[in-house]
N, C-alpha and C positions, 0 to 999 in steps of 0.2 A: 596943608590939612589935607587940601585935596588929595597930594601924592600920600597922604597914611593911608586914608580913607581906601585908596584904590589898591594899595599893597597888603592892606586887610580882606579887604574881598577876596584875591589872590590867593591867600593862603586859606581865609574860610573855603575856600572851595576845594580843594585838598586836604581837608585836616583829615581825614578820613586814614589817608596813605600813611604806613608808617612801619621800620623797623624793628624789630627788636637789640636789642645793643648785643655787636658781634663777641662770640666766644675767640676771634682772632684768625690765624699766629698775628699779632701786633708788631706795627717799625716805629717808629721816627724820619718816617721820608715821605716827602710828599706821595703824595695817595694810599700812604699805606694805612690799615686800619690804627686808629685811634684808641688803645688800652685802656686802663681802669685809671682816675687820675681822681686824688686829692690835694684839694688848695683850701689853704686857711682863707675865709670872705667875712671883709666888716659886714658885709648888708645880707649876709646866711642872719637867718632867724636860729635865735639857737635851740637845740632838741632843750625839751624841758623845761623851755618857758609855757610852760601850761595856764596861768595867768595871765599869756598873751600884754605884757608889758613892756613887752622888747629886752627884758635883766632876765638875766637866771640868778636865783637868787636864794636865800634861806625861802622865801615864803614859796617859790615853787618844788622845794622839796616837802614842805609839810603838807603841801596837796596832794601829792604821791604819796605821802604817807596814812593820807588823810584815805585815799582810795585803796591804798593797800588793805587795809584794817576792815575795809567796810561801808567806813565813814560817806563816803561818797560813792554812789552807782552812777552807772551810764552819763560820765562827765562828756562834752562834746571835743576834748581835746584828746583822747586814745591814743591818735596816733603821735602826736608831741610830746605825750609822757611816756610812750614806746621808746625810750632813747638808743637800747642796744638793737633795735630793729629784729627783738625776735618774738614776734606778733603778741608779745602779753607787758602784760607789767605788774614790775615785780620787786622784789628785794633788790633784784641786779640795778635797775632802771634809779634805783636812789642810792646806791651805791655811786654809779655813773655819774649822777646827776653831782651828787657829793664833789664828788674827783674834779669834774669841768669847773665846779666853780673856785674851787682850792689851787686847778693849776693857773688861773686865768688864762686860758688860753682861746684864742679867735673858734667861733663855728667853724666848722669843716663845711664847706663842698666839694660833695662825693658826685662824680662822673656816672659812673654806672648806674647809683642810685636813682641820680635825674634827669639823668637819659630817657626820652621819652619815645622818640625816633620820630615826631617832627619840628625838633627844636636844629638850629646849629650855633656854632660857638665861635666867636672871631676873639684872641688873646693878642694884646697892646703890649706892647714892651718897652717900656721906657727906658733908652739910651743913651750914650753922648748923641747921638748919630737922628734918633727919632724925638730930640724935645723937640724940634719945628712940629710935628703931627700934633704931639699933645698940649703945642700952645697954640694949637691953633684954636678960632673964635667961630668955627660952623659945628660946633659940640650940639649944642641944642638943633640945629640942621640935622645932624647926626640920629639923634632920637626921633625926629619927625619925616625922617625917606627910612625910616628902617620900617621891614616888616616888623610883626610880633611875635614870632617865632625864633628872635637871636638873641642869645646872650652875648655881652660885652664883659671884659677882664680885662682889666687894668693889674700889671705888675711893674716893677722896678727893677734893675740890675746894677742901678748908681747906686753908691756907699751912702747915700739920702735917702735909699728906698721907703722909711717909716714915712717921712714926711711926704714927699714924692706923691701916698700912694693917699694921705690923709689932706691931700690938698687936691688931691682930682677927686675925691670924692666929697669934699666940701666945693666944690665946685658945680659938680653936679647934684649935689642936693639945690643948689642955691637954684639951679636950671627947673629941676621939680618940681620948687615951691611954686613956679608960675604955672605949673601944669592941670589939670583936674583930680579930681582925689581920684578914680580911678586909675586912669596915666600914669598919679605917683605911685601905684598900689602894684600898677605893671611893671612899670622899670626901675624899682627898689627889687621886683625880683628876679629882673633882669640881667642889672649893671653888676658887678660883682670889684672888689676892691680887694687885690689880696696883697695883705703885709709880711709877704716874704720877698727876700732877695728875690731874683730867678736865678742866679748862678748856684743855690744854697737849695734848691727845689729836691735833687737827689732825684727824681721821676723823669719819665720821657720827655714832659714840656721843658723841661731845660737843656735835652740836648737838641729840642726841635726849632729852640726859640733863638739857642746861639749866633748871635751874625743878623738877629731878623727883627723888626719895627711892630710885623705883625705876623699872625697864620689865622687861620682857621679848621674849626671841624665840622665838613659837611652834613648833610643827612644821612645820608650813605655812612659815614663816621671814618669817613675818609680824613687826613690834615693835608690840605692847602695851603699854597701860597696867595696874598693879596694884592701883589700888585702894584703901579704906581701911583702916587696920592697927588700927582702934580697935576694943572693944569694943563688938555693935551693940546689944545691951540701956543699956550703961549710958551708950556715949558718949565713956568714959575709957580710958585706956590707949592704949602704943603696943607688939604685940607684933609681934617678926621673925617668928615660927612660919606667922603669917598669909601669909607669901610661899609658902609650900608651898601653901596653898588654887588660888593662880595654876597653877602647876604639874599641879596635877590635874587642872583645870579646863583645860588645855591638851590631856593625851591624853583626857577625854574629847571635845572638840570634834573631834581629830582621830579617834580612830577610831570617832566616831558618823557624821562626814561623806563623811571620806574612804574611797570603797569599791571598791580597784581591781578585786578579786575579782569585782563584780558587772554584770551585763549589763542597766543599764535607760535608758532613755529620757529626756529632758531635756523640758522643759517651761519655760519663763520666764516667768513672770506680770508681775516688777518684778524691774526691777536699777536696782538703788541711786536707786528714785521717789525724789523730795522729797514728804513727807507734812506739813502744815501742822499736823494733829492741830487740838486744840479738842474743848469737846463735841459729841457727836453726828458729828462727821468720821468720814470715810472714803474709802479711795482701791479703786477699782475698774478691771479694766484686761479685757478681753475676750480670752479663750483658743481658740482651736481646736485639739482635743483629737482622739486618735484615731477612726474609728469603731466600732462597738458589735464587729463582727469581730473591729477590729485588738486594741480591748480585750482579747478572750478570747486575746489569744496573753502578757497578762499575768498573773502572779499575784501581783502586790502592790504598794501606792501608799506613797509618802510626801513630806513637805514638809519645804523647809529652809524657814529663816528667818532671816536677819542684819535683827537691827533698830539701826542703827546710829543715833548720835549726830554732827549736823552743829555744827564750831564754824563762824566766823563767815567764815572762808576756806572752806567747806565742808569739810573732812578731819574724819574721822571723830574725836569725842572725848568720854570720859566727861561733861567740863565743858559738853557742849549734849544733856542728858537729862536726862527728869524725877526731879521726885523723889520722887513715890510711885508704889506697885507700883500697876498695874490693870490692866483684864482686856482681855484681846485678843484678837478671834475675828478665822478664818475661815469666810466663807461662798462656797458653789457654789450658784449661782442659774440660771434662763433668760437666755435673750442678753436679755431685756427688764427685766432686773432681778428679777422676778415669783418666787416660790418659790426663797425663799435658805433654805437650811439650813445649821448650823453643822460644818463638817468638821474645825475644827484652833481648839484652842487654848493661849494662855499667857498668862501672866502676867510684867508687865514688873520688873526689879530699879528698886531703888533709883540711879538716877544711874549705871550701865552696861550696856554693849551686849553683849547676848548672841546666841546662835547655835548654832540647834538643827538637827537629824534627825526627823522624829517618823513613824513609822510608823502612817497612817491608811486601811491597805488595805479597813476596810469602805465606804467612800466613793468606789471604784471606782465603788459603783451609784448614785453621784448625778453621776457623766461620762456616763451613758448613755443615750441611743442614741449617744454623741459626739456630733461637730460643735463648735461655739460654747456657750459656757457665759461665763459674766458671773461672775470671782471678786474676790468684794468682803475686806478687810480690815479693820477696826473696830478702834478701839481710842478710846476717848476720855478725854482730856485730856494727852495723850505731845505735845507740841510738836516740831517742825520735826524729823523724822525722815527715815532713809536707809532703806527697804525694799527688800529683794531677797528676792523669795519666790518659789519655785521646786517645780514638782511632778518624780518621780522613778517610771518606771513600770519595772517590773525582772520580767524574763521568767526563766523556769528555763532551767537549761542544758539541755533537752533538746528545747527550743523548740517542743513542743507546746503544744496549749491546755491550757486550766490551768483549774480550779478558780476561781473571783472571785467575786467578791458581784454580782449582779443586778437587785437591789429596792430600795426601801428605804422604809420605812411610818414618818411620826415618829411619835410619842408625847407625849410632854411635853414643849413649849421653853419658853424665857422664863428670867426671875428673877424668881422672886414672897418674899413673906414668910415667914420661916420663925417662925411663929407659932403661937395654936390652932389656928384656921382651915384650916393648910398644904394639911394632908388632904382638906381642903375644895373646895380649890384646884385640886387633882390627882385628879382623877377617873378611875375606870377607864375603859379603853379597848379596842377588838376589832381585831383586824385577821384579815386572811384569808391562810391559806396553800395557797399552788397545788401541784394532788398531784404536781406533777414536781420538786417539793422537795426538793434532795440536805442541807441545813443551814441551821439558821434560828439568829442570834442577837441577844439584848439590848445591843447599844451607847449607851455614854451616857457624857458628862460632868456631871459632880454638885461641886461645889465649894460653900465656905461664904463669908461675904463679911458683913460691917460686924461693928461691935462696939463695948461701952462705951455701951450703951443698957440693958443688964440686967447681975444680979449674978454670970451666966455667962461673958461674952464672948462670946453668941454672935454669927455662927454661924462669924466664922473663928480663933478660937482657942476654941472648943466642940467636943466632940465630937460627930458626929451620926451616927445609921444609917438608911441607906435601906433599906426592905424589900420585893421584888417575888413578887407570888404570880402565878402560872399557874392560868386556869381551875377559881378558887375553893378555890386552897390545895393544889391537886393536887401542884406542887413550886413550893418556896422558895429565895430567893438574895436577898444582904442585899452590902452596901456600906457600910464607914464609915471613917472619917478619926481615928486615936487618935494620930498624931503632932499632933494637932491643940493638942494641952496639954503641949506641950513646948519647954522655952524654951528650947533648943539646937537642935533636929533639923535646920532647913535648914543650918547651918553645918556638920553631921556632916560628916566627909570620907566618907562615902558617899554621903551628897546630895549633894555638890560633886562626886565621881563620875559623878552620874546626871544633873549637867545644870544643878544650880543655878548658879548664874554666884557666885562670890565674893566678901568684900571692899566690899558694897555700904556705901550712904552712909546707910544706913535700917537698921529693924530689923529685913532682914533673918534672923537667925537664928533665931527662935521658929517653931515648924511651923504649917500650919494645917490648915484644910478642907479635904486632897485638895491641896494645892500648896505651891510655896514663891515667894519673889518670883524673878523673874529665871529660870524654869523653865517647859520647853512642861509641859502637862497632857494624859497619855496616856491613848487613850480605857479607858474599863473595858468586857469583853467577857467575855459569858457566854455559852455555847456549849447552847442550849435547845431542840435539836433532840430529843432523848428527851424533852422533858416537853410536846410542843404536838401536836395533830391534823392530822395533814398532809388538804389536801384539805379543810379544815373553816376555820369561824372561831372563833378563839383568845378568851381576856379575859386583860388582863393588868389589873392594880390592884397599889397604892401606896403608902405611907405612910412616914414620917418620923417620929425622936424625937429628943430631947435623951440621949447616952449621958452615963452616971456611973456610971463599976465597971462591974459590969456590968448594971446595969438602965437601961433606957429611961424617957424620961419628956417629958413633953406639951413643946411646943418653948417659950420665954417669949417672955412678952407684953412689947412695946415701947411704952414711955410715951409715945411721941409725941413729947416735946419735942426736937423739930429734931436729936436725934445722928442718928448713921449704925443704922440699924434691921439686925435680924440678913434675910441675904436667901441663898436658894440659885440658884444660878444651872443649871440643868439643862437638857441636851439628850439626848432620848434615840429612838432609832430600831430597828423593827427591822429586820433585814438579811439578807435572803433569797437562797439558793445556788442554781442549779440545775446 
């Protein structure tokens, strides 16, 4: 129940966000726009059931006739009685209702008519391979974990498709009997049982579901894959409630990336650019950014990244993705490729395609004084990606010049071993703060990597504390990674709602040191304005330790036997505002 309440709150917070039904172009490949679709539905309320008894029969016809001849006025069932959706109730609705009764066909669910821009849709295909998914005992948990704006459709491609769907409906009906009346009403309208064989649909869904256990339609109206439904720790079992993860992530994507109420300018760096990947590979593009004066009109900056994976036909497909989690970086460089500094960081998922929008406002300072900059995306190991990378610069509503980052001072950067010599390799740094500074921040990316070389599984799976001192310890702050010891943090509903792409084909569930596979790494920002000396030189010092309980210990020693030694990947800066 706690999970359900949480997901409902997330949904309610953005209920106003909606897109109209797209006019296409439509397709049946992943990330294509889903086109119009009609399906028979055992749970659909029959159009014309004006007496609301769940049946379509002669009693409904009589009531519609009474309305047409004027014996009934201002009924509450106007929408239900308008069977042909022409905004009036007349003899055509009587004829259509009679035809429906005589044909005995099931009511129709119409995708275009039902689309409200707020819901997502997941289709579960009963095949020989998906039998274990549909036999899963976690159907009730599926409903408990699902956001309230997802629809589930059950359809079968087996010769026993009629019995398959009837049995599934009976199973869910029994589950619903144990819920409140409100939840029963909700799920009866959001669970759909299609008494048609998948291979005989004669529409785009038949093609999209061919060979698939499940697919989705997200809130952008795009066709989506649904990932791996087994336990990411043991790689055993098949759990139908993992489908809820997809719907939660669809909400994250839409609510994060779709910003209709924001006033921003977009600068495209890469648009479905083919990236060959490989070790030490990178892809770069020159972008002409606004001038320094124009940058003063913006209060914030974010970066959008879609890391797609191409199949053999250059369509998006999880099958084209890398099997491992890697570190991906975006650097902002001078036009000649010099002075490159990390402004964004992501961790790749196992065989899936993430989409994120990340606030990197402090790094407006790297864009100054504007004009041409080189943007470099680097990710070692990810093969053959389709990279879309875009900047958004936001204006405040009053359109007045606003406070934004002006100057950046690099502090500690790069990846070094997390071992007893770690602190010595991150010596103190001095920085000067101009007398006209209005705000000063310490901004960093700190993630731990490497495991299996020591008994503590550092640094990926052990907690580490990173402590910073200003001016000889007059002020101290720290960052640690308590989720690194969790066996399931990254697959929690909260982590998925925060942007971890779910149902990956690897050990995605374990918590890591400052990251999850398939998630953007948010910059860690600390306001140090009150703790530094304006107009003078300041000193920042740093040390890190391995955390066990409440205690700090020296980082572990790596035996150096060819295993993956513990490392800390760190980029840190002083950001100055005028």
